[in-house]
PQR file of N, CA, C, O and H, with PARSE charges and radii, in Angstrom:
ATOM      1  N   MET A   1      -7.658  -2.557  -6.911 -0.4000 1.5000
ATOM      2  CA  MET A   1      -9.615  -2.469  -7.242 -0.0000 2.0000
ATOM      3  C   MET A   1     -10.280  -3.196  -6.345  0.5500 1.7000
ATOM      4  O   MET A   1     -10.330  -4.355  -5.935 -0.5500 1.4000
ATOM      5  N   LEU A   2     -10.846  -2.010  -6.142 -0.4000 1.5000
ATOM      6  CA  LEU A   2     -12.329  -3.000  -5.694 -0.0000 2.0000
ATOM      7  C   LEU A   2     -13.171  -4.019  -6.509  0.5500 1.7000
ATOM      8  O   LEU A   2     -13.649  -3.868  -7.633 -0.5500 1.4000
ATOM      9  H   LEU A   2     -10.805  -1.068  -6.475  0.4000 1.0000
ATOM     10  N   SER A   3     -13.246  -5.190  -5.602 -0.4000 1.5000
ATOM     11  CA  SER A   3     -14.419  -5.784  -6.511 -0.0000 2.0000
ATOM     12  C   SER A   3     -15.859  -5.305  -6.498  0.5500 1.7000
ATOM     13  O   SER A   3     -16.102  -4.495  -5.603 -0.5500 1.4000
ATOM     14  H   SER A   3     -12.857  -5.313  -4.689  0.4000 1.0000
ATOM     15  N   PRO A   4     -17.209  -5.741  -7.570 -0.5600 1.5000
ATOM     16  CA  PRO A   4     -18.391  -5.135  -7.337  0.2800 2.0000
ATOM     17  C   PRO A   4     -18.812  -5.630  -5.813  0.5500 1.7000
ATOM     18  O   PRO A   4     -19.223  -4.735  -5.074 -0.5500 1.4000
ATOM     19  N   ARG A   5     -18.744  -7.044  -5.245 -0.4000 1.5000
ATOM     20  CA  ARG A   5     -18.949  -7.042  -4.069 -0.0000 2.0000
ATOM     21  C   ARG A   5     -18.482  -6.322  -2.497  0.5500 1.7000
ATOM     22  O   ARG A   5     -18.914  -6.176  -1.354 -0.5500 1.4000
ATOM     23  H   ARG A   5     -18.410  -7.771  -5.845  0.4000 1.0000
ATOM     24  N   PHE A   6     -17.113  -5.961  -3.481 -0.4000 1.5000
ATOM     25  CA  PHE A   6     -16.902  -4.960  -1.637 -0.0000 2.0000
ATOM     26  C   PHE A   6     -17.562  -3.652  -2.150  0.5500 1.7000
ATOM     27  O   PHE A   6     -17.683  -2.973  -1.130 -0.5500 1.4000
ATOM     28  H   PHE A   6     -16.762  -6.080  -4.410  0.4000 1.0000
ATOM     29  N   GLU A   7     -18.051  -2.945  -3.199 -0.4000 1.5000
ATOM     30  CA  GLU A   7     -19.096  -2.193  -3.848 -0.0000 2.0000
ATOM     31  C   GLU A   7     -19.755  -2.429  -3.345  0.5500 1.7000
ATOM     32  O   GLU A   7     -19.504  -1.856  -2.285 -0.5500 1.4000
ATOM     33  H   GLU A   7     -17.953  -3.496  -4.027  0.4000 1.0000
ATOM     34  N   ASP A   8     -20.566  -2.914  -3.232 -0.4000 1.5000
ATOM     35  CA  ASP A   8     -22.433  -3.393  -2.964 -0.0000 2.0000
ATOM     36  C   ASP A   8     -21.790  -3.781  -0.936  0.5500 1.7000
ATOM     37  O   ASP A   8     -21.925  -4.839  -0.322 -0.5500 1.4000
ATOM     38  H   ASP A   8     -20.770  -3.379  -4.093  0.4000 1.0000
ATOM     39  N   LEU A   9     -21.608  -3.416  -0.798 -0.4000 1.5000
ATOM     40  CA  LEU A   9     -21.243  -4.743   0.179 -0.0000 2.0000
ATOM     41  C   LEU A   9     -20.946  -2.969   0.982  0.5500 1.7000
ATOM     42  O   LEU A   9     -21.584  -2.827   2.025 -0.5500 1.4000
ATOM     43  H   LEU A   9     -21.498  -2.556  -1.298  0.4000 1.0000
ATOM     44  N   LEU A  10     -19.969  -1.581   0.507 -0.4000 1.5000
ATOM     45  CA  LEU A  10     -19.906  -0.981   0.735 -0.0000 2.0000
ATOM     46  C   LEU A  10     -21.244   0.110   1.565  0.5500 1.7000
ATOM     47  O   LEU A  10     -21.568   0.511   2.683 -0.5500 1.4000
ATOM     48  H   LEU A  10     -19.451  -1.696  -0.340  0.4000 1.0000
ATOM     49  N   ASP A  11     -21.707   0.211  -0.010 -0.4000 1.5000
ATOM     50  CA  ASP A  11     -22.891   0.878  -0.508 -0.0000 2.0000
ATOM     51  C   ASP A  11     -23.889   0.750   0.836  0.5500 1.7000
ATOM     52  O   ASP A  11     -24.206   1.755   1.472 -0.5500 1.4000
ATOM     53  H   ASP A  11     -21.444  -0.115  -0.918  0.4000 1.0000
ATOM     54  N   GLU A  12     -24.541  -1.153   1.348 -0.4000 1.5000
ATOM     55  CA  GLU A  12     -25.734  -0.976   2.238 -0.0000 2.0000
ATOM     56  C   GLU A  12     -25.157  -1.415   3.880  0.5500 1.7000
ATOM     57  O   GLU A  12     -25.897  -1.982   4.683 -0.5500 1.4000
ATOM     58  H   GLU A  12     -24.283  -1.969   0.831  0.4000 1.0000
ATOM     59  N   LEU A  13     -23.240  -0.915   4.294 -0.4000 1.5000
ATOM     60  CA  LEU A  13     -23.557  -0.826   4.628 -0.0000 2.0000
ATOM     61  C   LEU A  13     -23.519   1.083   5.623  0.5500 1.7000
ATOM     62  O   LEU A  13     -23.698   1.569   6.739 -0.5500 1.4000
ATOM     63  H   LEU A  13     -22.638  -0.454   3.642  0.4000 1.0000
ATOM     64  N   LEU A  14     -23.176   1.458   4.277 -0.4000 1.5000
ATOM     65  CA  LEU A  14     -23.564   2.454   4.347 -0.0000 2.0000
ATOM     66  C   LEU A  14     -24.564   3.427   5.162  0.5500 1.7000
ATOM     67  O   LEU A  14     -24.588   4.384   5.936 -0.5500 1.4000
ATOM     68  H   LEU A  14     -23.030   1.063   3.370  0.4000 1.0000
ATOM     69  N   LEU A  15     -25.971   1.839   3.921 -0.4000 1.5000
ATOM     70  CA  LEU A  15     -27.253   3.012   4.868 -0.0000 2.0000
ATOM     71  C   LEU A  15     -27.428   2.240   5.670  0.5500 1.7000
ATOM     72  O   LEU A  15     -28.418   2.440   6.374 -0.5500 1.4000
ATOM     73  H   LEU A  15     -25.951   1.062   3.292  0.4000 1.0000
ATOM     74  N   ALA A  16     -26.498   0.877   5.990 -0.4000 1.5000
ATOM     75  CA  ALA A  16     -27.595   0.502   6.778 -0.0000 2.0000
ATOM     76  C   ALA A  16     -27.019   1.739   9.179  0.5500 1.7000
ATOM     77  O   ALA A  16     -27.623   1.863  10.245 -0.5500 1.4000
ATOM     78  H   ALA A  16     -25.695   0.715   5.418  0.4000 1.0000
ATOM     79  N   ALA A  17     -25.467   2.260   8.553 -0.4000 1.5000
ATOM     80  CA  ALA A  17     -25.102   3.063   9.021 -0.0000 2.0000
ATOM     81  C   ALA A  17     -25.711   4.097   9.301  0.5500 1.7000
ATOM     82  O   ALA A  17     -25.760   4.547  10.446 -0.5500 1.4000
ATOM     83  H   ALA A  17     -24.976   2.160   7.687  0.4000 1.0000
ATOM     84  N   ALA A  18     -26.299   4.655   8.236 -0.4000 1.5000
ATOM     85  CA  ALA A  18     -27.311   5.975   8.802 -0.0000 2.0000
ATOM     86  C   ALA A  18     -28.819   5.549   8.961  0.5500 1.7000
ATOM     87  O   ALA A  18     -29.548   6.372   9.514 -0.5500 1.4000
ATOM     88  H   ALA A  18     -26.259   4.289   7.306  0.4000 1.0000
ATOM     89  N   SER A  19     -29.478   4.133   8.459 -0.4000 1.5000
ATOM     90  CA  SER A  19     -30.614   3.811   9.091 -0.0000 2.0000
ATOM     91  C   SER A  19     -30.464   3.964  10.398  0.5500 1.7000
ATOM     92  O   SER A  19     -30.882   5.072  10.735 -0.5500 1.4000
ATOM     93  H   SER A  19     -28.886   3.464   8.009  0.4000 1.0000
ATOM     94  N   TYR A  20     -30.094   3.405  11.193 -0.4000 1.5000
ATOM     95  CA  TYR A  20     -29.128   3.221  12.492 -0.0000 2.0000
ATOM     96  C   TYR A  20     -29.058   4.207  13.225  0.5500 1.7000
ATOM     97  O   TYR A  20     -29.280   4.122  14.433 -0.5500 1.4000
ATOM     98  H   TYR A  20     -29.755   2.505  10.919  0.4000 1.0000
ATOM     99  N   HIS A  21     -28.653   5.609  12.473 -0.4000 1.5000
ATOM    100  CA  HIS A  21     -28.311   7.098  13.230 -0.0000 2.0000
ATOM    101  C   HIS A  21     -30.299   7.397  13.550  0.5500 1.7000
ATOM    102  O   HIS A  21     -30.847   7.840  14.559 -0.5500 1.4000
ATOM    103  H   HIS A  21     -28.472   5.678  11.491  0.4000 1.0000
ATOM    104  N   ARG A  22     -31.037   6.834  11.951 -0.4000 1.5000
ATOM    105  CA  ARG A  22     -31.811   8.003  12.224 -0.0000 2.0000
ATOM    106  C   ARG A  22     -33.313   7.657  13.171  0.5500 1.7000
ATOM    107  O   ARG A  22     -34.360   8.288  13.025 -0.5500 1.4000
ATOM    108  H   ARG A  22     -30.591   6.474  11.131  0.4000 1.0000
ATOM    109  N   ILE A  23     -33.110   6.503  14.151 -0.4000 1.5000
ATOM    110  CA  ILE A  23     -33.482   6.072  14.839 -0.0000 2.0000
ATOM    111  C   ILE A  23     -33.272   6.951  16.032  0.5500 1.7000
ATOM    112  O   ILE A  23     -32.247   7.412  16.535 -0.5500 1.4000
ATOM    113  H   ILE A  23     -32.259   5.990  14.269  0.4000 1.0000
ATOM    114  N   PRO A  24     -34.756   7.066  16.388 -0.5600 1.5000
ATOM    115  CA  PRO A  24     -34.514   7.831  18.162  0.2800 2.0000
ATOM    116  C   PRO A  24     -34.289   6.893  19.371  0.5500 1.7000
ATOM    117  O   PRO A  24     -34.802   5.870  19.824 -0.5500 1.4000
ATOM    118  N   ARG A  25     -33.241   7.763  19.683 -0.4000 1.5000
ATOM    119  CA  ARG A  25     -33.700   7.206  21.425 -0.0000 2.0000
ATOM    120  C   ARG A  25     -34.111   6.947  22.319  0.5500 1.7000
ATOM    121  O   ARG A  25     -34.123   7.829  23.178 -0.5500 1.4000
ATOM    122  H   ARG A  25     -32.825   8.594  19.315  0.4000 1.0000
ATOM    123  N   GLY A  26     -34.676   5.631  22.654 -0.4000 1.5000
ATOM    124  CA  GLY A  26     -35.727   6.288  24.055 -0.0000 2.0000
ATOM    125  C   GLY A  26     -36.791   4.878  23.695  0.5500 1.7000
ATOM    126  O   GLY A  26     -37.068   4.257  22.669 -0.5500 1.4000
ATOM    127  H   GLY A  26     -34.666   4.914  21.956  0.4000 1.0000
ATOM    128  N   PRO A  27     -37.114   4.801  24.884 -0.5600 1.5000
ATOM    129  CA  PRO A  27     -36.990   3.437  25.618  0.2800 2.0000
ATOM    130  C   PRO A  27     -38.405   2.732  24.474  0.5500 1.7000
ATOM    131  O   PRO A  27     -38.748   1.554  24.376 -0.5500 1.4000
ATOM    132  N   ASP A  28     -38.820   3.615  23.946 -0.4000 1.5000
ATOM    133  CA  ASP A  28     -39.486   2.634  23.112 -0.0000 2.0000
ATOM    134  C   ASP A  28     -39.459   2.621  21.667  0.5500 1.7000
ATOM    135  O   ASP A  28     -40.383   2.531  20.858 -0.5500 1.4000
ATOM    136  H   ASP A  28     -38.542   4.573  24.026  0.4000 1.0000
ATOM    137  N   SER A  29     -38.185   2.731  21.504 -0.4000 1.5000
ATOM    138  CA  SER A  29     -36.809   2.157  20.633 -0.0000 2.0000
ATOM    139  C   SER A  29     -36.122   1.144  20.596  0.5500 1.7000
ATOM    140  O   SER A  29     -35.374   0.868  19.658 -0.5500 1.4000
ATOM    141  H   SER A  29     -37.435   2.804  22.161  0.4000 1.0000
ATOM    142  N   VAL A  30     -36.342   0.203  21.983 -0.4000 1.5000
ATOM    143  CA  VAL A  30     -35.252   0.132  21.997 -0.0000 2.0000
ATOM    144  C   VAL A  30     -34.555  -1.831  21.397  0.5500 1.7000
ATOM    145  O   VAL A  30     -33.414  -2.271  21.538 -0.5500 1.4000
ATOM    146  H   VAL A  30     -36.950   0.427  22.746  0.4000 1.0000
ATOM    147  N   VAL A  31     -35.792  -2.545  20.761 -0.4000 1.5000
ATOM    148  CA  VAL A  31     -35.974  -3.476  19.961 -0.0000 2.0000
ATOM    149  C   VAL A  31     -35.726  -3.046  18.394  0.5500 1.7000
ATOM    150  O   VAL A  31     -35.244  -3.867  17.613 -0.5500 1.4000
ATOM    151  H   VAL A  31     -36.719  -2.188  20.646  0.4000 1.0000
ATOM    152  N   GLN A  32     -36.065  -1.773  17.993 -0.4000 1.5000
ATOM    153  CA  GLN A  32     -35.400  -2.153  16.303 -0.0000 2.0000
ATOM    154  C   GLN A  32     -34.419  -1.355  16.613  0.5500 1.7000
ATOM    155  O   GLN A  32     -33.445  -1.656  15.923 -0.5500 1.4000
ATOM    156  H   GLN A  32     -36.456  -1.106  18.627  0.4000 1.0000
ATOM    157  N   LEU A  33     -34.162  -0.350  17.419 -0.4000 1.5000
ATOM    158  CA  LEU A  33     -32.046  -0.502  17.659 -0.0000 2.0000
ATOM    159  C   LEU A  33     -30.929  -1.719  17.779  0.5500 1.7000
ATOM    160  O   LEU A  33     -29.801  -2.090  17.456 -0.5500 1.4000
ATOM    161  H   LEU A  33     -34.954  -0.105  17.979  0.4000 1.0000
ATOM    162  N   ALA A  34     -32.016  -2.009  18.425 -0.4000 1.5000
ATOM    163  CA  ALA A  34     -31.320  -3.413  19.033 -0.0000 2.0000
ATOM    164  C   ALA A  34     -31.078  -4.712  16.970  0.5500 1.7000
ATOM    165  O   ALA A  34     -30.083  -5.007  16.308 -0.5500 1.4000
ATOM    166  H   ALA A  34     -32.933  -1.707  18.688  0.4000 1.0000
ATOM    167  N   HIS A  35     -32.319  -4.966  16.831 -0.4000 1.5000
ATOM    168  CA  HIS A  35     -32.168  -5.037  15.773 -0.0000 2.0000
ATOM    169  C   HIS A  35     -31.196  -3.940  14.190  0.5500 1.7000
ATOM    170  O   HIS A  35     -30.487  -4.535  13.379 -0.5500 1.4000
ATOM    171  H   HIS A  35     -33.127  -4.726  17.369  0.4000 1.0000
ATOM    172  N   ALA A  36     -31.421  -2.424  14.123 -0.4000 1.5000
ATOM    173  CA  ALA A  36     -30.288  -2.483  13.334 -0.0000 2.0000
ATOM    174  C   ALA A  36     -28.857  -2.372  13.839  0.5500 1.7000
ATOM    175  O   ALA A  36     -27.958  -2.848  13.144 -0.5500 1.4000
ATOM    176  H   ALA A  36     -31.997  -1.941  14.782  0.4000 1.0000
ATOM    177  N   ARG A  37     -28.598  -1.820  14.919 -0.4000 1.5000
ATOM    178  CA  ARG A  37     -27.599  -2.528  14.955 -0.0000 2.0000
ATOM    179  C   ARG A  37     -27.047  -3.946  14.354  0.5500 1.7000
ATOM    180  O   ARG A  37     -26.030  -4.203  13.708 -0.5500 1.4000
ATOM    181  H   ARG A  37     -29.328  -1.433  15.483  0.4000 1.0000
ATOM    182  N   TRP A  38     -28.435  -5.004  14.961 -0.4000 1.5000
ATOM    183  CA  TRP A  38     -27.091  -6.318  14.553 -0.0000 2.0000
ATOM    184  C   TRP A  38     -27.639  -6.798  13.207  0.5500 1.7000
ATOM    185  O   TRP A  38     -27.610  -7.917  12.695 -0.5500 1.4000
ATOM    186  H   TRP A  38     -29.260  -4.796  15.485  0.4000 1.0000
ATOM    187  N   TYR A  39     -28.248  -5.403  12.691 -0.4000 1.5000
ATOM    188  CA  TYR A  39     -27.839  -5.606  11.000 -0.0000 2.0000
ATOM    189  C   TYR A  39     -26.293  -5.352  10.117  0.5500 1.7000
ATOM    190  O   TYR A  39     -25.531  -5.849   9.288 -0.5500 1.4000
ATOM    191  H   TYR A  39     -28.272  -4.494  13.107  0.4000 1.0000
ATOM    192  N   LEU A  40     -26.532  -4.129  11.052 -0.4000 1.5000
ATOM    193  CA  LEU A  40     -24.997  -3.289  10.924 -0.0000 2.0000
ATOM    194  C   LEU A  40     -23.511  -3.718  11.378  0.5500 1.7000
ATOM    195  O   LEU A  40     -22.424  -3.193  11.140 -0.5500 1.4000
ATOM    196  H   LEU A  40     -27.151  -3.725  11.726  0.4000 1.0000
ATOM    197  N   GLU A  41     -23.869  -4.895  12.138 -0.4000 1.5000
ATOM    198  CA  GLU A  41     -22.499  -5.257  12.161 -0.0000 2.0000
ATOM    199  C   GLU A  41     -22.528  -6.293  11.811  0.5500 1.7000
ATOM    200  O   GLU A  41     -21.435  -6.841  11.665 -0.5500 1.4000
ATOM    201  H   GLU A  41     -24.752  -5.322  12.332  0.4000 1.0000
ATOM    202  N   ALA A  42     -23.724  -7.047  11.517 -0.4000 1.5000
ATOM    203  CA  ALA A  42     -23.646  -8.019  10.487 -0.0000 2.0000
ATOM    204  C   ALA A  42     -23.103  -8.011   9.162  0.5500 1.7000
ATOM    205  O   ALA A  42     -22.444  -8.921   8.661 -0.5500 1.4000
ATOM    206  H   ALA A  42     -24.611  -6.602  11.636  0.4000 1.0000
ATOM    207  N   VAL A  43     -23.520  -6.592   8.459 -0.4000 1.5000
ATOM    208  CA  VAL A  43     -22.538  -5.869   7.272 -0.0000 2.0000
ATOM    209  C   VAL A  43     -21.156  -5.527   7.405  0.5500 1.7000
ATOM    210  O   VAL A  43     -20.247  -5.559   6.575 -0.5500 1.4000
ATOM    211  H   VAL A  43     -24.056  -5.852   8.866  0.4000 1.0000
ATOM    212  N   ARG A  44     -21.172  -5.193   8.606 -0.4000 1.5000
ATOM    213  CA  ARG A  44     -19.612  -4.552   8.957 -0.0000 2.0000
ATOM    214  C   ARG A  44     -19.350  -6.380   9.271  0.5500 1.7000
ATOM    215  O   ARG A  44     -20.134  -6.501  10.213 -0.5500 1.4000
ATOM    216  H   ARG A  44     -21.910  -5.167   9.280  0.4000 1.0000
ATOM    217  N   ALA A  45     -18.969  -7.285   9.138 -0.4000 1.5000
ATOM    218  CA  ALA A  45     -18.217  -9.019   9.407 -0.0000 2.0000
ATOM    219  C   ALA A  45     -18.495  -8.892   7.837  0.5500 1.7000
ATOM    220  O   ALA A  45     -17.466  -8.430   7.345 -0.5500 1.4000
ATOM    221  H   ALA A  45     -18.332  -7.187   8.373  0.4000 1.0000
ATOM    222  N   GLU A  46     -19.816  -9.189   6.475 -0.4000 1.5000
ATOM    223  CA  GLU A  46     -19.521  -8.620   5.827 -0.0000 2.0000
ATOM    224  C   GLU A  46     -18.207  -8.288   4.922  0.5500 1.7000
ATOM    225  O   GLU A  46     -17.296  -8.962   4.441 -0.5500 1.4000
ATOM    226  H   GLU A  46     -20.652  -9.564   6.875  0.4000 1.0000
ATOM    227  N   ILE A  47     -18.508  -7.142   4.930 -0.4000 1.5000
ATOM    228  CA  ILE A  47     -17.066  -6.531   4.569 -0.0000 2.0000
ATOM    229  C   ILE A  47     -16.243  -6.325   4.726  0.5500 1.7000
ATOM    230  O   ILE A  47     -15.640  -5.492   4.050 -0.5500 1.4000
ATOM    231  H   ILE A  47     -19.248  -6.594   5.321  0.4000 1.0000
ATOM    232  N   ALA A  48     -15.468  -7.279   6.203 -0.4000 1.5000
ATOM    233  CA  ALA A  48     -14.540  -7.776   6.630 -0.0000 2.0000
ATOM    234  C   ALA A  48     -13.663  -8.588   5.798  0.5500 1.7000
ATOM    235  O   ALA A  48     -12.538  -8.602   5.300 -0.5500 1.4000
ATOM    236  H   ALA A  48     -15.958  -7.956   6.753  0.4000 1.0000
ATOM    237  N   GLU A  49     -15.282  -9.593   5.947 -0.4000 1.5000
ATOM    238  CA  GLU A  49     -14.570 -10.979   5.121 -0.0000 2.0000
ATOM    239  C   GLU A  49     -13.714  -9.885   3.681  0.5500 1.7000
ATOM    240  O   GLU A  49     -12.600  -9.405   3.473 -0.5500 1.4000
ATOM    241  H   GLU A  49     -16.197  -9.582   6.352  0.4000 1.0000
ATOM    242  N   GLU A  50     -14.931  -9.926   3.056 -0.4000 1.5000
ATOM    243  CA  GLU A  50     -14.434  -9.324   1.338 -0.0000 2.0000
ATOM    244  C   GLU A  50     -12.774  -8.769   1.412  0.5500 1.7000
ATOM    245  O   GLU A  50     -11.647  -8.998   0.972 -0.5500 1.4000
ATOM    246  H   GLU A  50     -15.836 -10.316   3.226  0.4000 1.0000
ATOM    247  N   ARG A  51     -13.793  -7.591   2.596 -0.4000 1.5000
ATOM    248  CA  ARG A  51     -11.306  -6.830   2.264 -0.0000 2.0000
ATOM    249  C   ARG A  51     -10.435  -7.691   3.070  0.5500 1.7000
ATOM    250  O   ARG A  51      -9.370  -7.165   3.391 -0.5500 1.4000
ATOM    251  H   ARG A  51     -14.709  -7.405   2.953  0.4000 1.0000
ATOM    252  N   GLU A  52     -10.685  -9.177   3.569 -0.4000 1.5000
ATOM    253  CA  GLU A  52      -9.857  -9.299   3.759 -0.0000 2.0000
ATOM    254  C   GLU A  52      -9.201 -10.918   2.632  0.5500 1.7000
ATOM    255  O   GLU A  52      -8.107 -11.480   2.583 -0.5500 1.4000
ATOM    256  H   GLU A  52     -11.550  -9.604   3.308  0.4000 1.0000
ATOM    257  N   LEU A  53     -10.651 -11.182   1.833 -0.4000 1.5000
ATOM    258  CA  LEU A  53     -10.264 -12.028   0.651 -0.0000 2.0000
ATOM    259  C   LEU A  53      -9.487 -10.920  -0.435  0.5500 1.7000
ATOM    260  O   LEU A  53      -8.555 -11.471  -1.022 -0.5500 1.4000
ATOM    261  H   LEU A  53     -11.540 -10.725   1.872  0.4000 1.0000
ATOM    262  N   LEU A  54      -9.675  -9.555  -0.794 -0.4000 1.5000
ATOM    263  CA  LEU A  54      -9.795  -8.266  -1.673 -0.0000 2.0000
ATOM    264  C   LEU A  54      -7.788  -8.344  -1.522  0.5500 1.7000
ATOM    265  O   LEU A  54      -7.042  -8.257  -2.497 -0.5500 1.4000
ATOM    266  H   LEU A  54     -10.432  -9.108  -0.317  0.4000 1.0000
ATOM    267  N   THR A  55      -7.210  -8.564   0.271 -0.4000 1.5000
ATOM    268  CA  THR A  55      -6.119  -8.208   0.587 -0.0000 2.0000
ATOM    269  C   THR A  55      -5.109  -9.588  -0.072  0.5500 1.7000
ATOM    270  O   THR A  55      -4.099  -9.292  -0.709 -0.5500 1.4000
ATOM    271  H   THR A  55      -7.816  -8.635   1.063  0.4000 1.0000
ATOM    272  N   ARG A  56      -5.398 -10.756   0.097 -0.4000 1.5000
ATOM    273  CA  ARG A  56      -5.235 -11.600  -0.532 -0.0000 2.0000
ATOM    274  C   ARG A  56      -4.398 -12.356  -1.914  0.5500 1.7000
ATOM    275  O   ARG A  56      -3.460 -13.136  -2.078 -0.5500 1.4000
ATOM    276  H   ARG A  56      -6.219 -10.997   0.614  0.4000 1.0000
ATOM    277  N   VAL A  57      -6.011 -11.095  -3.297 -0.4000 1.5000
ATOM    278  CA  VAL A  57      -5.635 -12.028  -4.487 -0.0000 2.0000
ATOM    279  C   VAL A  57      -3.718 -11.317  -4.218  0.5500 1.7000
ATOM    280  O   VAL A  57      -2.805 -11.714  -4.942 -0.5500 1.4000
ATOM    281  H   VAL A  57      -6.772 -10.461  -3.163  0.4000 1.0000
TER
END
């Protein structure tokens, strides 16, 4: 069974990934891409931690 936190993080991960992929690739969007990528990786790390907690139970 998934925890409510895991489900929330999964939703956040899907939104972050979609947002990252919608940003046009080009020199003018490098900073925006970097920020979006950082956020995507942060959410991935959070969901990995939550998954680890769930597997211990």
